[in-house]
C-alpha positions as CSV (number, residue, x, y, z in Angstrom):
1,X,-46.7,-33.9,-85.1
2,X,-49.4,-33.6,-87.8
3,X,-48.9,-32.3,-91.4
4,X,-51.0,-29.7,-93.2
5,X,-51.8,-29.0,-96.8
6,X,-50.4,-26.1,-98.8
7,X,-53.4,-23.8,-99.8
8,X,-54.0,-22.9,-103.4
9,X,-53.4,-19.2,-103.4
10,X,-54.5,-18.9,-107.0
11,X,-58.1,-19.9,-105.9
12,X,-60.4,-16.9,-105.3
13,X,-62.1,-18.9,-102.5
14,X,-58.8,-18.9,-100.7
15,X,-57.2,-15.6,-101.5
16,X,-58.6,-12.5,-103.3
17,X,-57.1,-12.4,-106.8
18,X,-57.4,-8.7,-107.1
19,X,-55.8,-6.1,-104.8
20,X,-57.5,-6.1,-101.3
21,X,-56.9,-5.0,-97.8
22,X,-57.7,-8.4,-96.1
23,X,-55.0,-9.3,-93.6
24,X,-55.6,-13.1,-94.2
25,X,-55.0,-12.6,-97.9
26,X,-51.8,-10.7,-97.3
27,X,-50.5,-13.4,-94.8
28,X,-51.3,-16.2,-97.3
29,X,-49.5,-14.5,-100.1
30,X,-46.5,-13.7,-98.0
31,X,-46.3,-17.2,-96.6
32,X,-46.8,-19.2,-99.8
33,X,-45.8,-16.8,-102.6
34,X,-42.1,-17.2,-102.4
35,X,-41.7,-19.8,-99.6
36,X,-39.0,-22.4,-100.0
37,X,-38.5,-25.7,-98.1
38,X,-35.7,-25.5,-95.6
39,X,-34.4,-28.9,-96.6
40,X,-34.6,-29.0,-100.4
41,X,-34.9,-25.3,-101.2
42,X,-37.7,-25.9,-103.6
43,X,-41.0,-24.0,-103.6
44,X,-44.3,-25.3,-102.3
45,X,-47.2,-26.3,-104.6
46,X,-50.9,-26.3,-103.7
47,X,-52.0,-29.6,-102.3
48,X,-48.6,-30.6,-101.0
49,X,-48.3,-31.9,-97.4
50,X,-46.0,-29.9,-95.2
51,X,-44.9,-29.6,-91.6
52,X,-43.9,-26.5,-89.5
53,X,-40.7,-27.0,-87.7
54,X,-39.4,-24.0,-85.6
55,X,-41.9,-21.8,-87.5
56,X,-40.6,-22.8,-90.9
57,X,-42.5,-24.8,-93.5
58,X,-40.9,-28.0,-94.7
59,X,-42.2,-30.4,-97.3
60,X,-43.6,-33.5,-95.5
61,X,-41.7,-35.8,-97.9
62,X,-38.4,-34.0,-97.2
63,X,-38.8,-34.2,-93.4
64,X,-40.0,-37.8,-93.5
65,X,-37.1,-38.8,-95.7
66,X,-34.6,-37.0,-93.5
67,X,-36.1,-38.6,-90.4
68,X,-36.0,-42.1,-92.0
69,X,-32.3,-41.7,-93.0
70,X,-31.5,-40.7,-89.4
71,X,-33.2,-43.7,-87.9
72,X,-31.4,-46.1,-90.3
73,X,-28.0,-45.0,-89.2
């Protein structure tokens, strides 16, 4: 499973900063504007690594820490 990087939705090159009708801009805002990690409940910041698990974004560090704890039992 490979990780991805959270996009910077405050960057005009990623998402229009003024109102627009672009579907990709709407999807990015919806996905990252209020998104919270399933494990820790904190928001995502641009540049953070993340995984999708069952269609839900999770901080890579949170998932890796959880996996490590499970393997050490």
